[in-house]
N, C-alpha and C positions, 0 to 999 in steps of 0.2 A: 584666397587661392594660394596654395603653397608654391613657393618658388622651387623650380627644379634646376639642377645643375646641368647645363648643356655640355655635351662632349665636344671637344675641339675638333674641327674638321682637319683631317690629314690627307695629304696627297700620297701617291704611290712612292714618291721619292723619300717621304718621311717614315714610311713603314719598313722596318728592317727586313731584308730578305725578299720583299715583293718584287723588286726590280730583277732579281736573279731568275724569277720564273718567267719573265717576259722578254729578256734580251736574247737574241739569237747567238751572239758571240760573247764569250766571257773573258775577262782578264785572268792573268795567272792567280791573282789574289782571290778572285771570285771562284775560280776552279778549285783552288786549295780549300776554300771554305766549304764548298759542296762535297768535296772528297774527304774532308776531315784530316787534311794534311797541312803541313807548314808550307808557306810560299817557297822557302828555300828548297824543300824536297821536290816541289813541282818544277822549279827552275833547274834543279840538278837532273831530274828525269828528262826534261826537254834537252838539256845540254848533252846528255849521254845517249839520247835517242831511245830511251826506255819507257817513256810515257806511252801507254797503250791507247792513245787518243790522237786523232789528227790535229796538228798544230799549224796555225797560219801565222805568218809574220806580216803585219800590216803597219806601214809607217814606222818600222823599227820596234814595234811592240808585238808581243805574242798574244794571239787570240785562239780560244778553243771553242768549238761549237757546243752550245748548251745541250743539244740533243745527244751528242757523243758522250758528254759527262753523265747525263741522266740514264742512258741505256745500261751501263754496268751497275749503277745503283739499283735499277729496276730488275737486275738479273739477266739482261740481254747482252749480246756481243756489242762492243762499241761501233762496229761497222754494219750491224744487221739493219735491215729496213723494216719499218712497220708495215704490217699487212692488214 
């Protein structure tokens, strides 16, 4: 019987990008990655209040709702509601 190479089992944490699709709140780094921007650009937009997304401050860290980031990517308004 020929031996087959078994694929290693990976968890969601080991698959790049998978956790971004399931987390309700994103960090600035994760938001920047999804938007294709640098983290400094996102921080600058937060600081000048020009980021067109709702930003939460939790425990001294900025968090952005994943759905708010995905809506403009999908061509919707950041504040529109799914119907």
